[in-house]
LUMVEX-993790 format. One record per residue (C-alpha): chain; x, y, z. Coordinates in Angstrom, 2 decimals, always signed. Layout:
{chaine=A	u=X	v=Y	w=Z}
...
END
This chain:
{chaine=A	u=+5.57	v=+20.20	w=+0.98}
{chaine=A	u=+4.86	v=+18.94	w=-2.60}
{chaine=A	u=+8.00	v=+17.76	w=-4.31}
{chaine=A	u=+8.85	v=+18.93	w=-7.85}
{chaine=A	u=+10.73	v=+16.76	w=-10.45}
{chaine=A	u=+14.41	v=+17.41	w=-10.48}
{chaine=A	u=+16.35	v=+19.25	w=-13.14}
{chaine=A	u=+16.27	v=+16.22	w=-15.46}
{chaine=A	u=+12.43	v=+15.93	w=-15.02}
{chaine=A	u=+12.56	v=+12.72	w=-13.03}
{chaine=A	u=+10.19	v=+11.69	w=-10.25}
{chaine=A	u=+12.37	v=+11.06	w=-7.10}
{chaine=A	u=+11.70	v=+8.18	w=-4.83}
{chaine=A	u=+13.36	v=+8.20	w=-1.44}
{chaine=A	u=+14.60	v=+4.65	w=-0.58}
{chaine=A	u=+15.59	v=+3.17	w=+2.68}
{chaine=A	u=+18.51	v=+0.95	w=+1.88}
{chaine=A	u=+18.64	v=-0.63	w=+5.15}
{chaine=A	u=+16.30	v=-2.81	w=+7.48}
{chaine=A	u=+15.05	v=-5.34	w=+4.95}
{chaine=A	u=+15.87	v=-9.11	w=+5.70}
{chaine=A	u=+18.10	v=-9.53	w=+2.68}
{chaine=A	u=+20.21	v=-6.45	w=+3.11}
{chaine=A	u=+21.11	v=-3.33	w=+1.07}
{chaine=A	u=+22.41	v=-5.28	w=-1.85}
{chaine=A	u=+18.77	v=-6.41	w=-2.64}
{chaine=A	u=+17.47	v=-3.05	w=-2.26}
{chaine=A	u=+20.16	v=-1.81	w=-4.75}
{chaine=A	u=+19.34	v=-4.66	w=-7.09}
{chaine=A	u=+15.60	v=-3.70	w=-6.93}
{chaine=A	u=+16.52	v=+0.01	w=-7.74}
{chaine=A	u=+18.54	v=-0.93	w=-10.66}
{chaine=A	u=+15.77	v=-3.12	w=-12.06}
{chaine=A	u=+13.49	v=-0.25	w=-11.81}
{chaine=A	u=+15.78	v=+2.31	w=-13.27}
{chaine=A	u=+16.43	v=+0.07	w=-16.35}
{chaine=A	u=+12.72	v=+0.09	w=-17.03}
{chaine=A	u=+11.95	v=+3.61	w=-16.29}
{chaine=A	u=+14.15	v=+6.38	w=-17.38}
{chaine=A	u=+11.85	v=+8.90	w=-15.54}
{chaine=A	u=+13.00	v=+7.53	w=-12.11}
{chaine=A	u=+15.56	v=+9.22	w=-9.79}
{chaine=A	u=+16.36	v=+8.19	w=-6.21}
{chaine=A	u=+17.53	v=+9.59	w=-2.90}
{chaine=A	u=+19.14	v=+6.52	w=-1.07}
{chaine=A	u=+19.63	v=+6.42	w=+2.64}
{chaine=A	u=+22.23	v=+4.45	w=+4.55}
{chaine=A	u=+25.97	v=+4.07	w=+4.99}
{chaine=A	u=+27.24	v=+6.01	w=+1.80}
{chaine=A	u=+30.56	v=+4.10	w=+1.40}
{chaine=A	u=+28.95	v=+0.80	w=+1.43}
{chaine=A	u=+26.21	v=+1.74	w=-0.89}
{chaine=A	u=+28.55	v=+3.34	w=-3.45}
{chaine=A	u=+30.56	v=+0.06	w=-3.40}
{chaine=A	u=+27.32	v=-1.99	w=-4.16}
{chaine=A	u=+26.46	v=+0.31	w=-7.01}
{chaine=A	u=+29.95	v=+0.49	w=-8.42}
{chaine=A	u=+29.76	v=-3.34	w=-8.94}
{chaine=A	u=+26.81	v=-2.89	w=-11.38}
{chaine=A	u=+28.92	v=-2.19	w=-14.62}
{chaine=A	u=+27.21	v=-0.60	w=-17.46}
{chaine=A	u=+24.56	v=+0.94	w=-15.32}
{chaine=A	u=+23.64	v=+4.56	w=-15.05}
{chaine=A	u=+22.25	v=+3.98	w=-11.53}
{chaine=A	u=+24.95	v=+6.15	w=-9.81}
{chaine=A	u=+24.07	v=+9.16	w=-12.01}
{chaine=A	u=+20.46	v=+8.93	w=-10.81}
{chaine=A	u=+21.08	v=+8.73	w=-7.02}
{chaine=A	u=+21.67	v=+11.36	w=-4.29}
{chaine=A	u=+22.95	v=+9.81	w=-1.06}
{chaine=A	u=+22.20	v=+10.59	w=+2.46}
{chaine=A	u=+24.87	v=+9.10	w=+4.74}
{chaine=A	u=+23.22	v=+7.69	w=+7.78}
{chaine=A	u=+24.62	v=+4.89	w=+10.03}
{chaine=A	u=+21.61	v=+3.85	w=+12.18}
{chaine=A	u=+19.15	v=+1.04	w=+11.30}
{chaine=A	u=+15.80	v=+0.24	w=+12.52}
{chaine=A	u=+15.75	v=-3.38	w=+13.19}
{chaine=A	u=+12.77	v=-5.74	w=+12.87}
{chaine=A	u=+12.54	v=-6.38	w=+16.54}
{chaine=A	u=+12.63	v=-2.69	w=+17.53}
{chaine=A	u=+9.50	v=-1.41	w=+19.24}
{chaine=A	u=+7.89	v=+1.47	w=+17.44}
{chaine=A	u=+7.81	v=+3.59	w=+20.58}
{chaine=A	u=+11.56	v=+3.27	w=+20.96}
{chaine=A	u=+12.12	v=+4.17	w=+17.31}
{chaine=A	u=+10.00	v=+7.37	w=+17.66}
{chaine=A	u=+12.12	v=+8.41	w=+20.56}
{chaine=A	u=+15.56	v=+7.42	w=+19.32}
{chaine=A	u=+15.30	v=+6.85	w=+15.57}
{chaine=A	u=+16.47	v=+10.20	w=+14.36}
{chaine=A	u=+19.87	v=+8.94	w=+13.08}
{chaine=A	u=+18.31	v=+5.98	w=+11.13}
{chaine=A	u=+17.97	v=+5.29	w=+7.42}
{chaine=A	u=+14.19	v=+5.00	w=+7.90}
{chaine=A	u=+13.91	v=+8.48	w=+9.58}
{chaine=A	u=+16.05	v=+10.01	w=+6.89}
{chaine=A	u=+14.01	v=+8.44	w=+4.15}
{chaine=A	u=+10.75	v=+10.01	w=+5.39}
{chaine=A	u=+12.42	v=+13.28	w=+6.12}
{chaine=A	u=+13.18	v=+13.68	w=+2.32}
{chaine=A	u=+9.46	v=+13.35	w=+1.63}
{chaine=A	u=+8.63	v=+15.80	w=+4.45}
{chaine=A	u=+11.01	v=+18.43	w=+3.06}
{chaine=A	u=+9.71	v=+18.17	w=-0.35}
{chaine=A	u=+13.05	v=+16.52	w=-1.80}
{chaine=A	u=+11.30	v=+13.33	w=-2.94}
{chaine=A	u=+7.79	v=+12.52	w=-4.20}
{chaine=A	u=+7.38	v=+9.24	w=-2.22}
{chaine=A	u=+9.19	v=+6.86	w=+0.10}
{chaine=A	u=+9.93	v=+3.13	w=-0.02}
{chaine=A	u=+11.24	v=+0.99	w=+2.94}
{chaine=A	u=+11.47	v=-2.72	w=+3.57}
{chaine=A	u=+11.78	v=-2.23	w=+7.25}
{chaine=A	u=+9.87	v=-2.68	w=+10.43}
{chaine=A	u=+6.10	v=-2.02	w=+9.59}
{chaine=A	u=+5.29	v=-0.72	w=+12.96}
{chaine=A	u=+8.23	v=+1.60	w=+13.25}
{chaine=A	u=+7.61	v=+2.86	w=+9.74}
{chaine=A	u=+3.98	v=+3.66	w=+10.44}
{chaine=A	u=+4.86	v=+5.43	w=+13.77}
{chaine=A	u=+7.64	v=+7.51	w=+12.14}
{chaine=A	u=+5.37	v=+8.31	w=+9.17}
{chaine=A	u=+2.68	v=+9.62	w=+11.36}
{chaine=A	u=+5.16	v=+11.71	w=+13.42}
{chaine=A	u=+7.08	v=+13.12	w=+10.58}
{chaine=A	u=+4.49	v=+13.43	w=+7.82}
{chaine=A	u=+1.42	v=+13.79	w=+10.07}
{chaine=A	u=-1.99	v=+12.59	w=+9.35}
{chaine=A	u=-4.30	v=+14.36	w=+6.77}
{chaine=A	u=-6.80	v=+16.51	w=+8.56}
{chaine=A	u=-9.89	v=+14.66	w=+9.40}
{chaine=A	u=-8.19	v=+11.22	w=+9.17}
{chaine=A	u=-8.54	v=+9.27	w=+12.48}
{chaine=A	u=-6.24	v=+6.22	w=+11.70}
{chaine=A	u=-4.00	v=+5.73	w=+8.53}
{chaine=A	u=-4.47	v=+2.41	w=+6.77}
{chaine=A	u=-2.24	v=+0.21	w=+4.80}
{chaine=A	u=-3.78	v=-0.80	w=+1.31}
{chaine=A	u=-2.56	v=-3.42	w=-0.98}
{chaine=A	u=-3.29	v=-4.63	w=-4.43}
{chaine=A	u=-4.68	v=-8.32	w=-4.50}
{chaine=A	u=-4.74	v=-10.33	w=-7.72}
{chaine=A	u=-8.51	v=-10.81	w=-8.65}
{chaine=A	u=-10.91	v=-11.87	w=-11.40}
{chaine=A	u=-11.86	v=-8.27	w=-12.19}
{chaine=A	u=-10.89	v=-6.78	w=-15.61}
{chaine=A	u=-8.25	v=-4.51	w=-13.97}
{chaine=A	u=-6.65	v=-7.75	w=-12.55}
{chaine=A	u=-6.44	v=-6.55	w=-8.99}
{chaine=A	u=-8.65	v=-5.52	w=-6.14}
{chaine=A	u=-7.67	v=-2.93	w=-3.38}
{chaine=A	u=-7.71	v=-4.20	w=+0.32}
{chaine=A	u=-7.34	v=-2.21	w=+3.35}
{chaine=A	u=-6.46	v=-1.98	w=+6.15}
{chaine=A	u=-3.78	v=-4.91	w=+6.33}
{chaine=A	u=-1.96	v=-3.98	w=+9.38}
{chaine=A	u=-1.78	v=-0.32	w=+10.16}
{chaine=A	u=-4.02	v=-0.71	w=+13.38}
{chaine=A	u=-5.71	v=-3.96	w=+14.53}
{chaine=A	u=-8.60	v=-1.90	w=+15.88}
{chaine=A	u=-11.14	v=-0.04	w=+13.76}
{chaine=A	u=-14.58	v=+1.36	w=+14.65}
{chaine=A	u=-17.39	v=+2.25	w=+12.30}
{chaine=A	u=-16.08	v=+5.74	w=+11.59}
{chaine=A	u=-12.54	v=+4.21	w=+10.78}
{chaine=A	u=-14.09	v=+1.69	w=+8.40}
{chaine=A	u=-15.91	v=+4.59	w=+6.65}
{chaine=A	u=-12.67	v=+6.54	w=+6.14}
{chaine=A	u=-10.97	v=+3.34	w=+4.86}
{chaine=A	u=-13.64	v=+2.96	w=+2.34}
{chaine=A	u=-13.29	v=+6.51	w=+1.15}
{chaine=A	u=-9.41	v=+6.30	w=+0.99}
{chaine=A	u=-9.76	v=+2.88	w=-0.83}
{chaine=A	u=-11.98	v=+4.43	w=-3.39}
{chaine=A	u=-9.63	v=+7.26	w=-3.99}
{chaine=A	u=-6.72	v=+4.66	w=-4.41}
{chaine=A	u=-8.78	v=+2.67	w=-6.77}
{chaine=A	u=-9.47	v=+5.68	w=-8.92}
{chaine=A	u=-5.77	v=+6.73	w=-9.05}
{chaine=A	u=-4.08	v=+3.24	w=-8.97}
{chaine=A	u=-6.52	v=+1.26	w=-11.05}
{chaine=A	u=-8.23	v=+3.95	w=-13.02}
{chaine=A	u=-11.69	v=+3.05	w=-11.83}
{chaine=A	u=-13.95	v=+6.07	w=-11.88}
{chaine=A	u=-16.68	v=+4.57	w=-9.77}
{chaine=A	u=-15.22	v=+1.72	w=-7.74}
{chaine=A	u=-17.39	v=-0.82	w=-6.01}
{chaine=A	u=-16.78	v=-1.02	w=-2.16}
{chaine=A	u=-17.28	v=-4.23	w=-0.18}
{chaine=A	u=-17.17	v=-4.45	w=+3.63}
{chaine=A	u=-15.69	v=-7.80	w=+4.83}
{chaine=A	u=-17.75	v=-9.75	w=+7.10}
{chaine=A	u=-18.50	v=-13.39	w=+8.14}
{chaine=A	u=-21.51	v=-13.43	w=+5.90}
{chaine=A	u=-23.26	v=-11.20	w=+3.32}
{chaine=A	u=-26.46	v=-10.95	w=+5.30}
{chaine=A	u=-27.10	v=-7.52	w=+6.93}
{chaine=A	u=-27.84	v=-9.00	w=+10.33}
{chaine=A	u=-24.50	v=-10.69	w=+10.58}
{chaine=A	u=-21.32	v=-9.38	w=+12.19}
{chaine=A	u=-20.21	v=-7.17	w=+15.09}
{chaine=A	u=-22.22	v=-4.00	w=+15.98}
{chaine=A	u=-19.39	v=-1.75	w=+14.56}
{chaine=A	u=-19.64	v=-3.55	w=+11.23}
{chaine=A	u=-23.34	v=-3.10	w=+11.05}
{chaine=A	u=-22.97	v=+0.70	w=+11.80}
{chaine=A	u=-20.11	v=+0.86	w=+9.27}
{chaine=A	u=-22.48	v=-0.65	w=+6.82}
{chaine=A	u=-25.02	v=+2.15	w=+7.32}
{chaine=A	u=-22.23	v=+4.89	w=+7.15}
{chaine=A	u=-20.73	v=+3.65	w=+3.91}
{chaine=A	u=-23.98	v=+2.98	w=+2.24}
{chaine=A	u=-25.11	v=+6.72	w=+3.28}
{chaine=A	u=-21.82	v=+8.10	w=+1.69}
{chaine=A	u=-21.90	v=+6.06	w=-1.45}
{chaine=A	u=-23.50	v=+8.64	w=-3.84}
{chaine=A	u=-21.88	v=+11.73	w=-2.27}
{chaine=A	u=-18.46	v=+10.19	w=-2.44}
{chaine=A	u=-19.15	v=+8.76	w=-5.97}
{chaine=A	u=-18.60	v=+5.01	w=-5.35}
{chaine=A	u=-20.99	v=+2.04	w=-5.37}
{chaine=A	u=-21.41	v=+0.10	w=-2.11}
{chaine=A	u=-22.11	v=-3.65	w=-2.72}
{chaine=A	u=-22.67	v=-4.47	w=+1.04}
{chaine=A	u=-21.10	v=-7.15	w=+3.14}
{chaine=A	u=-18.59	v=-9.40	w=+1.34}
{chaine=A	u=-16.88	v=-12.66	w=+2.37}
{chaine=A	u=-13.33	v=-13.95	w=+2.33}
{chaine=A	u=-14.09	v=-15.59	w=-1.04}
{chaine=A	u=-14.79	v=-12.13	w=-2.58}
{chaine=A	u=-11.34	v=-10.81	w=-1.86}
{chaine=A	u=-9.88	v=-12.17	w=-5.07}
{chaine=A	u=-13.37	v=-12.24	w=-6.77}
{chaine=A	u=-15.16	v=-9.75	w=-9.08}
{chaine=A	u=-18.03	v=-8.69	w=-6.81}
{chaine=A	u=-16.14	v=-5.59	w=-5.47}
{chaine=A	u=-13.03	v=-3.52	w=-6.45}
{chaine=A	u=-12.23	v=-2.45	w=-2.85}
{chaine=A	u=-12.43	v=-4.66	w=+0.27}
{chaine=A	u=-12.52	v=-2.77	w=+3.60}
{chaine=A	u=-11.59	v=-4.38	w=+6.88}
{chaine=A	u=-9.78	v=-3.84	w=+10.07}
{chaine=A	u=-6.07	v=-4.22	w=+10.33}
{chaine=A	u=-6.04	v=-7.62	w=+12.25}
{chaine=A	u=-8.32	v=-9.36	w=+9.71}
{chaine=A	u=-6.63	v=-7.78	w=+6.75}
{chaine=A	u=-3.17	v=-8.83	w=+7.91}
{chaine=A	u=-4.26	v=-12.42	w=+8.49}
{chaine=A	u=-5.83	v=-12.49	w=+5.04}
{chaine=A	u=-2.90	v=-11.14	w=+3.13}
{chaine=A	u=-0.48	v=-13.46	w=+4.70}
{chaine=A	u=-2.72	v=-16.45	w=+4.09}
{chaine=A	u=-2.95	v=-15.40	w=+0.43}
{chaine=A	u=+0.84	v=-15.20	w=+0.20}
{chaine=A	u=+1.20	v=-18.52	w=+1.80}
{chaine=A	u=-1.48	v=-20.04	w=-0.53}
{chaine=A	u=+0.18	v=-18.69	w=-3.60}
{chaine=A	u=+3.54	v=-20.02	w=-2.63}
{chaine=A	u=+1.97	v=-23.46	w=-1.93}
{chaine=A	u=+0.26	v=-23.59	w=-5.29}
{chaine=A	u=+3.59	v=-22.84	w=-7.03}
{chaine=A	u=+5.33	v=-25.64	w=-5.06}
{chaine=A	u=+2.67	v=-28.12	w=-5.69}
{chaine=A	u=+2.60	v=-27.44	w=-9.25}
{chaine=A	u=+6.37	v=-27.83	w=-9.58}
{chaine=A	u=+6.23	v=-31.16	w=-7.59}
{chaine=A	u=+3.30	v=-32.41	w=-9.78}
{chaine=A	u=+5.32	v=-31.78	w=-13.01}
{chaine=A	u=+8.36	v=-33.50	w=-11.69}
{chaine=A	u=+6.39	v=-36.67	w=-10.80}
{chaine=A	u=+7.14	v=-38.71	w=-13.85}
{chaine=A	u=+8.87	v=-38.40	w=-17.36}
{chaine=A	u=+5.46	v=-37.91	w=-18.88}
{chaine=A	u=+4.61	v=-35.18	w=-16.41}
{chaine=A	u=+7.82	v=-33.31	w=-17.32}
{chaine=A	u=+7.00	v=-33.44	w=-20.96}
{chaine=A	u=+3.53	v=-32.12	w=-20.18}
{chaine=A	u=+5.21	v=-29.13	w=-18.30}
{chaine=A	u=+7.22	v=-28.24	w=-21.26}
{chaine=A	u=+3.98	v=-28.24	w=-23.43}
{chaine=A	u=+2.12	v=-26.13	w=-20.81}
{chaine=A	u=+5.28	v=-23.85	w=-20.22}
{chaine=A	u=+3.62	v=-20.66	w=-21.62}
{chaine=A	u=+0.53	v=-21.14	w=-19.65}
{chaine=A	u=+2.35	v=-21.99	w=-16.53}
{chaine=A	u=+4.46	v=-18.81	w=-16.78}
{chaine=A	u=+1.25	v=-16.79	w=-17.16}
{chaine=A	u=-0.25	v=-18.37	w=-14.03}
{chaine=A	u=+2.93	v=-17.77	w=-12.11}
{chaine=A	u=+2.94	v=-14.12	w=-13.04}
{chaine=A	u=-0.71	v=-13.71	w=-12.07}
{chaine=A	u=-0.26	v=-15.19	w=-8.47}
{chaine=A	u=+3.34	v=-14.00	w=-7.77}
{chaine=A	u=+3.10	v=-12.04	w=-4.48}
{chaine=A	u=+6.29	v=-10.23	w=-5.52}
{chaine=A	u=+4.50	v=-8.40	w=-8.44}
{chaine=A	u=+2.16	v=-6.70	w=-6.15}
{chaine=A	u=+4.65	v=-6.26	w=-3.20}
{chaine=A	u=+4.08	v=-2.90	w=-1.61}
{chaine=A	u=+1.51	v=-1.66	w=+1.02}
{chaine=A	u=+0.58	v=+2.05	w=+0.49}
{chaine=A	u=+0.08	v=+3.90	w=+3.76}
{chaine=A	u=-3.12	v=+5.99	w=+3.25}
{chaine=A	u=-4.12	v=+9.05	w=+5.19}
{chaine=A	u=-0.75	v=+10.83	w=+5.54}
{chaine=A	u=+0.67	v=+13.99	w=+4.12}
{chaine=A	u=+2.91	v=+12.19	w=+1.61}
{chaine=A	u=+3.25	v=+8.81	w=-0.18}
{chaine=A	u=+4.95	v=+5.86	w=+1.80}
{chaine=A	u=+5.17	v=+2.38	w=+0.37}
{chaine=A	u=+6.00	v=-0.34	w=+2.71}
{chaine=A	u=+7.87	v=-3.22	w=+0.93}
{chaine=A	u=+7.83	v=-6.81	w=+2.34}
{chaine=A	u=+10.76	v=-7.30	w=+4.68}
{chaine=A	u=+11.78	v=-10.45	w=+2.78}
{chaine=A	u=+11.38	v=-9.02	w=-0.72}
{chaine=A	u=+13.90	v=-9.96	w=-3.36}
{chaine=A	u=+14.84	v=-7.58	w=-6.15}
{chaine=A	u=+11.70	v=-8.23	w=-8.06}
{chaine=A	u=+9.64	v=-7.19	w=-4.96}
{chaine=A	u=+11.63	v=-4.10	w=-4.30}
{chaine=A	u=+11.36	v=-3.06	w=-7.86}
{chaine=A	u=+7.54	v=-3.48	w=-7.66}
{chaine=A	u=+7.32	v=-1.33	w=-4.61}
{chaine=A	u=+9.44	v=+1.39	w=-6.26}
{chaine=A	u=+7.26	v=+1.23	w=-9.32}
{chaine=A	u=+4.00	v=+1.54	w=-7.13}
{chaine=A	u=+5.43	v=+4.62	w=-5.48}
{chaine=A	u=+6.41	v=+6.13	w=-8.86}
{chaine=A	u=+3.02	v=+5.47	w=-10.28}
{chaine=A	u=+1.20	v=+7.21	w=-7.36}
{chaine=A	u=+3.63	v=+10.08	w=-7.22}
{chaine=A	u=+3.25	v=+10.68	w=-11.04}
{chaine=A	u=-0.51	v=+10.73	w=-10.65}
{chaine=A	u=-0.32	v=+13.33	w=-7.70}
{chaine=A	u=-2.24	v=+10.67	w=-5.59}
{chaine=A	u=-1.25	v=+12.20	w=-2.24}
{chaine=A	u=-2.88	v=+15.59	w=-3.21}
{chaine=A	u=-5.86	v=+14.00	w=-4.61}
{chaine=A	u=-6.38	v=+11.80	w=-1.57}
{chaine=A	u=-5.98	v=+14.93	w=+0.61}
{chaine=A	u=-8.61	v=+16.77	w=-1.47}
{chaine=A	u=-11.05	v=+13.78	w=-1.23}
{chaine=A	u=-10.56	v=+13.50	w=+2.56}
{chaine=A	u=-11.25	v=+17.22	w=+2.93}
{chaine=A	u=-14.31	v=+17.03	w=+0.85}
{chaine=A	u=-15.65	v=+14.06	w=+2.81}
{chaine=A	u=-15.07	v=+15.79	w=+6.07}
{chaine=A	u=-17.15	v=+18.69	w=+4.75}
{chaine=A	u=-19.93	v=+16.34	w=+3.56}
{chaine=A	u=-19.92	v=+14.66	w=+7.05}
{chaine=A	u=-20.26	v=+18.10	w=+8.71}
{chaine=A	u=-22.88	v=+19.20	w=+6.45}
{chaine=A	u=-24.74	v=+16.00	w=+7.11}
{chaine=A	u=-24.43	v=+16.27	w=+10.84}
{chaine=A	u=-25.74	v=+19.88	w=+10.59}
{chaine=A	u=-28.79	v=+18.87	w=+8.55}
{chaine=A	u=-29.41	v=+16.14	w=+10.96}
{chaine=A	u=-29.22	v=+18.51	w=+13.93}
{chaine=A	u=-31.61	v=+20.92	w=+12.26}
{chaine=A	u=-34.08	v=+18.28	w=+11.45}
{chaine=A	u=-34.05	v=+17.16	w=+15.06}
{chaine=A	u=-34.55	v=+20.70	w=+16.27}
{chaine=A	u=-37.53	v=+21.14	w=+13.94}
{chaine=A	u=-39.01	v=+17.81	w=+15.01}
{chaine=A	u=-38.57	v=+18.91	w=+18.68}
{chaine=A	u=-40.17	v=+22.25	w=+17.80}
{chaine=A	u=-43.25	v=+20.59	w=+16.23}
{chaine=A	u=-43.82	v=+18.22	w=+19.17}
END
């Protein structure tokens, strides 16, 4: 069911207040930060209502309370909970309730800082996969040298396995995300591999290369072929396609590297009185650099391939990270991304069926002539 703006005309985001490493106070702070910047935002907040009202009441001078509907639920999905257990026993949790608001059409999208595996499992169960999608994927925005400032990368952890057909679907969904999230009308797709030569890589990667290349014109994107790890933040492609295992390792390596660079810069500028003076002179440039590589600014992985928009925030996100995840969910909801992606997937399924039919006819004609 597609949600409609509420009576105030706001876009409603369903937020799981529980499950993050830093507790509901950080989630509420992130919501308040988003609300201050965007009057079009409204929320449905899921968790223990009395506790959440108390946290919001402390924020004097804020209209946040007037923009929230509460869903009073006591259960919490913990980080150590197994997805299979949550699927069977998670009905009374804030995560389940958060997704239910999207399923019922009460909210335009959902945001949770909770257990990734459990969130994906519940999302597939409650929202269901789009027709024609084999495996949903988690897509993230990665700081890059491209003019838009970011590249799309998927999958980064929804499923560690991916065959050639899955990678093709990831490419198609990633292209749709780039069109709606980055305003790229004809995005460039790259398939992550250990080298750019076509003979390199596992058999499923070579097969995926053929499939993606074959679909490029019909699906209106440009396929640049195999790309390497150095191209993830580069300017060769706008969308990087890979399996969930490789993508998850890459994103966490990138987050760690960004943190390391920040720590080393602070250490270098504290080294001597002269370096401290230099840091003051370079303050504006340093702040610009910090903003470009700050993982919190692009916090939020989008679950692609579902009947609804779900954004997974990092479990350890602070208020800036939570606010970024909410902003992403809002932007996608406002652009009707979920409906556009569903239409794109449906069209692709039809193209694939037409291609299979044409290939079958050609084979029959060939056999008839021989």
